[in-house]
C-alpha positions in Angstrom: 46.7 25.7 -5.1 44.2 24.0 -7.7 43.7 26.8 -10.5 40.4 27.8 -12.3 41.0 30.7 -14.6 37.7 32.7 -15.0 37.4 32.8 -18.6 35.4 36.7 -18.7 34.3 36.8 -22.1 31.4 39.6 -22.0 31.1 42.2 -19.3 27.6 44.4 -19.2 27.3 47.9 -17.8 23.9 48.7 -16.0 23.2 52.6 -16.1 24.9 55.2 -18.7 25.4 58.4 -17.4 28.5 60.0 -16.6 29.6 56.6 -14.0 28.4 54.0 -16.5 30.0 55.7 -19.7 33.3 56.4 -18.0 33.7 52.5 -17.1 32.5 51.7 -20.8 35.1 54.0 -21.9 37.8 53.1 -19.8 37.5 49.3 -20.4 37.5 49.9 -24.0 40.6 51.7 -23.9 42.2 49.3 -21.8 44.4 46.3 -23.6 43.3 43.8 -20.7 39.7 43.8 -22.2 40.4 44.2 -25.8 39.1 40.3 -26.4 36.3 41.2 -24.2 32.9 42.3 -25.3 31.6 45.4 -23.2 27.8 46.2 -23.8 25.9 49.0 -21.5 22.3 48.8 -21.1 20.4 51.9 -19.5 16.4 52.7 -19.6 15.6 55.8 -21.9 13.1 57.0 -18.9 15.8 57.5 -16.6 17.9 60.6 -16.8 21.0 61.6 -15.3 21.3 63.4 -12.1 24.4 65.5 -12.8 24.9 67.0 -9.5 27.4 69.8 -9.0 28.6 69.7 -12.6 32.3 70.1 -11.5 35.4 68.1 -10.5 38.8 67.4 -9.3 42.3 67.4 -11.0 41.8 63.7 -11.6 39.3 63.9 -14.2 42.1 65.8 -16.6 44.4 62.3 -15.9 41.2 60.2 -16.9 40.6 62.0 -20.2 44.3 62.1 -20.9 44.9 58.4 -20.6 41.6 57.8 -23.4 43.7 60.1 -25.4 40.9 62.7 -25.5 42.2 66.1 -26.7 41.1 68.5 -23.5 39.9 71.2 -26.0 37.5 69.2 -28.1 35.6 67.1 -25.0 35.3 70.8 -23.6 33.7 72.4 -26.2 31.1 69.7 -26.7 30.8 69.5 -23.5 30.6 73.4 -22.5 33.1 73.2 -20.2 35.0 75.6 -18.5 38.6 75.5 -16.5 38.2 75.2 -12.6 40.8 76.4 -9.9 38.9 75.6 -7.0 36.4 76.6 -4.8 35.4 79.6 -2.6 33.9 79.2 0.5 31.6 82.1 1.3 29.5 82.9 4.5 30.7 79.2 6.1 31.1 81.3 9.3 28.0 83.2 8.9 30.1 86.7 9.2 30.3 87.1 5.2 33.9 86.2 5.3 35.2 83.6 2.7 38.4 82.1 2.0 39.4 79.8 -0.8 40.1 76.3 -1.3 42.9 75.7 -4.0 44.1 73.3 -6.2 48.2 72.6 -5.3 51.0 72.4 -7.0 54.8 72.2 -7.2 55.3 76.0 -7.8 53.2 76.5 -5.1 55.8 75.3 -2.3 57.8 78.3 -1.0 54.5 80.5 -0.6 52.6 77.4 1.1 55.2 77.2 3.7 54.9 80.6 4.6 51.3 79.9 5.3 51.5 77.4 6.7 53.5 78.5 9.6 51.6 81.4 9.6 48.6 79.0 10.0 49.9 77.0 12.7 50.9 80.6 14.7 47.4 81.8 14.4 46.1 78.7 16.0 48.2 79.4 19.0 46.8 82.5 19.2 49.9 84.3 17.5 49.6 86.5 14.7 46.5 88.2 12.6 44.0 85.9 11.1 45.5 84.0 7.5 43.9 82.6 4.9 45.0 80.7 1.8 43.9 82.9 -1.1 47.3 84.4 -1.6 49.5 81.8 -1.3 48.2 79.5 -3.9 48.7 80.1 -7.5 45.1 78.8 -7.9 43.8 81.4 -5.8 45.4 84.2 -7.2 43.8 83.6 -10.7 40.9 82.6 -9.5 41.1 86.2 -7.9 41.9 87.5 -11.3 39.8 85.8 -13.5 42.9 84.0 -15.4 42.6 80.2 -16.7 44.9 78.0 -15.3 46.2 77.0 -18.7 49.2 78.7 -18.8 50.5 81.1 -21.5 54.3 79.6 -21.1 55.7 76.2 -20.7 55.6 75.6 -17.6 58.4 73.6 -15.3 55.8 71.4 -13.7 52.2 70.1 -14.6 50.1 72.5 -12.9 46.7 71.1 -11.0 43.2 72.2 -12.1 39.7 70.9 -12.4 36.9 71.4 -14.8 33.0 72.4 -15.1 30.8 71.0 -17.3 27.5 69.6 -18.3 27.2 66.1 -17.1 24.7 65.1 -19.5 27.1 66.1 -22.9 30.1 64.7 -21.2 27.9 61.4 -20.8 26.9 61.8 -24.3 30.6 62.3 -25.2 32.1 59.7 -23.2 29.2 57.2 -25.2 30.4 58.2 -28.6 34.2 57.5 -27.7 33.0 54.5 -26.2 30.4 53.2 -29.3 33.3 54.1 -32.3 35.4 51.6 -30.4 32.9 48.5 -30.2 30.8 49.3 -27.1 27.2 47.7 -27.6 24.5 50.3 -26.2 21.1 49.0 -25.7 18.3 51.3 -24.7 15.7 49.2 -22.5 14.3 48.8 -18.9 15.6 45.6 -17.1 12.6 44.0 -15.4 14.3 40.5 -14.0 17.6 39.2 -13.0 19.0 36.1 -12.8 21.3 34.5 -10.9 23.6 31.3 -10.2 23.5 29.2 -7.7 26.2 30.7 -5.8 24.4 33.9 -6.3 26.6 35.5 -9.0 24.4 37.7 -11.6 23.5 35.4 -14.7 21.8 37.4 -16.7 19.1 40.3 -17.4 15.9 40.2 -19.0 14.9 43.5 -21.0 11.1 44.8 -21.2 11.3 43.5 -24.8 12.0 40.3 -23.7 15.5 40.3 -24.6 18.0 38.4 -22.4 21.4 39.9 -22.3 24.3 37.4 -20.8 27.7 38.2 -19.2 29.8 37.1 -17.3 30.4 40.3 -14.8 28.3 43.2 -14.6 29.2 46.7 -13.7 26.4 48.5 -11.7 25.9 52.1 -12.8 22.3 52.6 -12.0 22.6 55.2 -9.5 20.6 55.6 -6.3 18.8 52.8 -7.4 21.7 50.2 -7.1 19.2 47.2 -8.8 22.4 45.1 -9.1 24.2 45.6 -6.3 21.5 46.4 -3.4 18.3 45.1 -4.8 19.3 41.6 -5.8 22.7 40.8 -4.2 21.3 42.4 -0.8 24.9 44.3 0.3 24.1 46.4 2.7 23.7 50.1 2.3 25.6 52.1 5.2 23.8 55.6 5.2 25.4 58.8 6.1 22.3 60.4 7.1 23.1 61.2 10.5 26.6 62.2 10.3 26.0 64.6 6.9 22.6 66.0 7.1 22.0 67.6 3.5 19.9 65.2 1.6 17.9 67.1 -1.1 18.9 70.0 -3.9 16.7 72.6 -6.1 18.6 73.3 -9.3 18.2 76.5 -11.3 20.3 77.6 -14.5 21.2 81.1 -15.7 22.5 82.5 -18.3 26.0 83.5 -18.3 25.5 86.8 -18.7 22.5 87.4 -16.4 24.3 88.1 -13.5 26.7 91.3 -12.8 29.4 89.4 -10.9 29.4 86.3 -13.2 33.0 87.3 -14.9 33.7 87.3 -10.8 33.4 83.4 -10.9 34.5 82.8 -14.6 37.2 79.9 -13.2 36.3 78.5 -10.2 33.1 77.2 -7.8 30.9 79.4 -5.1 30.1 77.6 -2.3 28.0 79.9 0.0 26.2 78.5 3.1 22.3 79.8 4.0 20.2 79.1 6.8 19.6 75.3 6.0 22.5 74.3 3.9 24.5 75.9 1.3 24.8 77.1 -2.6 26.9 76.2 -5.6 27.0 78.1 -8.5 29.4 77.1 -11.2 30.1 78.5 -14.7 30.0 76.6 -17.6 31.1 78.4 -20.8 27.0 78.9 -21.7 25.4 79.0 -18.0 26.0 79.3 -14.7 24.5 76.0 -12.8 22.9 77.1 -9.6 22.0 74.9 -6.4 20.7 75.0 -2.7 21.5 71.4 -1.2 20.0 71.6 2.0 18.6 69.4 4.7 14.5 68.3 4.3 14.9 67.7 8.1 15.4 71.3 8.5 13.2 73.2 6.0 10.8 72.2 3.1 11.1 72.3 -0.9 9.3 75.4 -1.2 10.9 77.5 1.1 14.9 76.1 -0.1 13.3 77.0 -3.5 12.0 80.3 -2.3 16.0 81.0 -0.6 17.3 79.9 -3.8 15.2 82.5 -6.1 15.9 85.2 -3.8 19.5 84.8 -3.3 19.5 84.9 -7.3 17.1 87.7 -7.8 15.1 85.5 -9.7 11.6 85.7 -9.9 9.4 82.9 -8.1 7.8 81.6 -11.3 11.4 80.5 -12.6 11.2 77.0 -13.3 13.7 74.7 -11.1 14.5 71.2 -10.5 14.1 69.1 -7.2 16.4 66.4 -6.6 16.8 63.5 -3.9 20.2 62.4 -2.5 21.2 59.6 -0.7 24.0 59.9 1.5 26.4 56.8 2.5 28.5 53.9 1.1 27.8 50.5 0.1 29.3 48.5 2.3 30.8 46.7 -0.7 31.8 48.0 -3.8 32.7 44.6 -5.7 30.9 41.6 -4.6 30.6 38.3 -6.6 30.8 39.4 -10.0 29.3 42.8 -9.4 31.3 45.6 -9.4 29.3 49.1 -8.0 30.2 52.7 -9.6 29.0 55.9 -9.3 25.5 56.6 -7.3 24.9 53.1 -7.1 28.5 52.7 -5.0 28.1 55.7 -3.0 27.0 59.6 -3.0 28.7 62.3 -0.2 26.4 65.7 -1.1 28.7 67.4 -4.0 30.7 70.2 -2.0 34.1 69.3 -3.3 32.8 67.7 -6.4 33.9 64.4 -5.2 31.8 61.8 -7.0 33.1 61.6 -10.3 36.8 60.8 -8.6 35.2 57.9 -6.4 33.9 56.9 -9.7 37.5 57.0 -11.3 39.7 55.8 -8.7 37.3 52.4 -8.3 37.6 52.3 -12.2 41.3 52.6 -12.2 41.4 50.4 -9.0 39.6 47.5 -10.8 41.5 47.6 -13.7 44.5 47.2 -11.9 43.2 44.0 -10.0 41.2 42.7 -12.6 44.2 40.1 -14.6 45.3 39.1 -10.8 41.0 38.3 -10.1 41.2 35.5 -12.9 44.2 33.7 -11.6 42.4 31.5 -9.2 40.1 31.6 -6.0 42.4 33.2 -3.7 43.1 35.8 -5.7 39.7 36.3 -7.0 38.6 36.6 -3.0 42.2 38.7 -2.5 41.1 41.1 -5.2 37.6 41.9 -3.9 38.9 42.4 -0.7 42.0 44.9 -1.8 39.5 46.7 -3.6 36.2 47.0 -1.2 38.7 48.3 1.4 40.6 51.0 -0.5 36.8 52.3 -1.5 35.7 52.2 1.7 38.4 54.1 2.9 38.3 57.0 0.2 34.6 57.4 0.6 35.2 57.8 4.2 38.2 59.8 3.9 36.0 62.2 1.9 33.1 62.0 4.3 35.8 63.1 7.2 36.5 66.4 5.0 32.9 67.6 4.3 32.2 67.1 8.0 34.8 69.5 8.8 33.6 72.2 7.2 30.4 72.0 9.3 31.8 71.2 12.8 34.1 73.6 12.4 31.7 76.7 11.7 30.8 79.1 14.2 27.4 79.3 12.8 24.5 79.2 15.3 21.8 80.7 13.8 19.7 78.4 12.9 18.6 74.5 14.1 20.6 73.7 10.7 23.8 75.0 11.5 23.4 74.0 15.5 22.7 70.4 14.3 25.4 70.3 11.6 28.4 71.1 14.1 27.4 69.0 16.7 26.8 65.3 14.0 28.9 62.3 15.2 32.5 62.2 13.7 35.1 60.0 13.2 37.9 59.5 15.9 40.4 60.0 13.2 38.2 63.7 12.5 37.9 64.2 16.0 42.1 64.0 16.7 42.8 65.8 14.0 40.4 68.5 14.8 41.7 68.7 18.7 45.0 68.9 17.7 44.3 71.9 15.7 42.1 73.3 18.2 44.4 72.8 21.4 47.4 74.1 19.6 49.4 70.3 19.3 51.2 68.9 16.5 48.7 68.8 13.7 51.2 67.5 11.0 51.9 64.4 13.2 48.4 63.6 13.3 48.2 64.1 9.4 51.3 62.1 9.0 49.6 59.8 11.7 46.5 59.1 9.3 48.3 59.5 5.9 47.1 56.6 4.0 43.7 57.0 5.1 43.4 60.7 4.1 41.3 61.6 0.8 42.9 65.1 1.8 46.1 65.8 2.3 48.4 69.1 4.1 47.2 72.3 1.7 43.6 71.1 2.0 43.0 70.6 5.9 45.4 74.2 6.5 43.3 75.9 4.1 39.8 74.5 5.4 41.1 75.2 9.2 42.8 78.8 8.6 40.3 79.8 6.4 37.5 79.0 8.8 39.7 80.7 11.8 39.2 77.3 13.7 41.1 78.1 16.6 40.6 78.6 20.7 40.5 83.1 21.1 42.0 81.8 24.7 44.5 79.7 24.1 48.4 81.5 24.0 51.2 79.1 23.3 54.5 80.1 22.1 54.9 80.1 18.4 56.5 82.9 16.6 55.2 83.8 13.0 56.7 84.9 9.9 57.9 88.3 9.7 55.7 90.7 7.7 57.7 91.7 5.4 58.5 87.9 4.5 54.9 87.4 4.1 54.6 89.9 2.1 57.5 88.7 -0.1 56.0 85.3 -0.1 52.6 86.3 -1.4 54.6 88.4 -4.4 56.2 85.5 -5.5 52.8 83.9 -5.9 51.8 86.6 -7.7 54.4 86.8 -9.9 54.6 83.2 -10.9 50.6 83.8 -11.5 52.1 86.9 -14.2 54.8 85.3 -15.3 53.3 81.9 -16.5 49.1 82.6 -16.7 49.1 86.9 -16.9 50.0 89.1 -17.7 46.8 90.6 -15.1 46.7 94.0 -13.7 48.7 93.5 -10.4 47.3 96.7 -9.1 43.3 96.2 -9.7 41.5 95.9 -6.3 39.7 92.7 -6.2 
């Protein structure tokens, strides 16, 4: 086979924000890219969207790989710890359940939860929720940080809440100190080689920026991937109805229940979407994610401000969201990341996770990509398949929040519950609802799922998704052992993260 080893000498990242600066920081920290010049160009006229301002536990691993001190970046980004998400009123009955981050100390009590959830869906036993069977649920209930006070036998899992603009600024400083060239300017034209690879970008100032490889972090605009390379965009608009958001921050101490949500996100279902409440170190971020096909921006604003007991004259920010995925994340010599690649509403704070996954896959494939034509093609195919699989897996899990809801109090909820879902999600939900072997279905789709057993059980049991007429033989674990499992989980938290008042009524 004829070899034509690529000689990549410069990589240009188009767009800053969290995604762009994550790419710059990750590449400049990777020895594979030590001899490659890395440049990031961004417009001074385009701000970061920063939807959600939350993360999954993957972000900790990303920052650790960069060698960044957690205390340092958290302080500078007004970050707080995140133990999970509290889902409130998703069935329209005022009830709530907690989606926890699962780690090894939860194995024993979680198994009790799994058995009782299986009994409940088969018509045996009472409703069971994940809150008391996972350490992070107990931590959230007692406003305890997931940072232990004693050394743990296992690594615990937690996410963060943060100021997205400050996180981008922190990563920018990190990257620029290590040699990334930062250019401010507006791209007015893009030139391409005969094979359609991008060749250079020209700025409004007249400066021409040449590179061998490009990373498109230009947000929903997707200037390189969609506007120049014409890679199709697969819209999820008919599968996930929410396409807009209205946001407003409030002072951390301005609401009487601010301390209740000190270490977790709240996601409260409203008439045409849901409200996020995210506690940072200096404020609470609030946003109503909604469907513009069901309510207008003015109604959404009034609903948000009324829910938060704020004056109707309070300034708010409006956002439009392009929900879907680029059919290719990597095409020719362009890799799309962040909003230029995909976006699914921030219900489970997955955007940064997908960006991180894409960058890590790209870096793992980069050396092979440069070897020869066959390796180049295979590298792109491998990344595109794995990224698409992750995004579609996230889509399935987000859809499950809506299609399992019992709400029918508005056209929005009726429509959201009746969207078209994938065959994979249909089979998962049917197995649960019919009392069949749900774990077999999880195993069957193991490599395709973005979320695994604890998350699926937390969602479906938390929503009490079941056929109330179903009665199949399945014995729940005794009340005594169930109580012991809850006590065990509470004792773990009290020992490693406490102490707290175990008699406190929360």
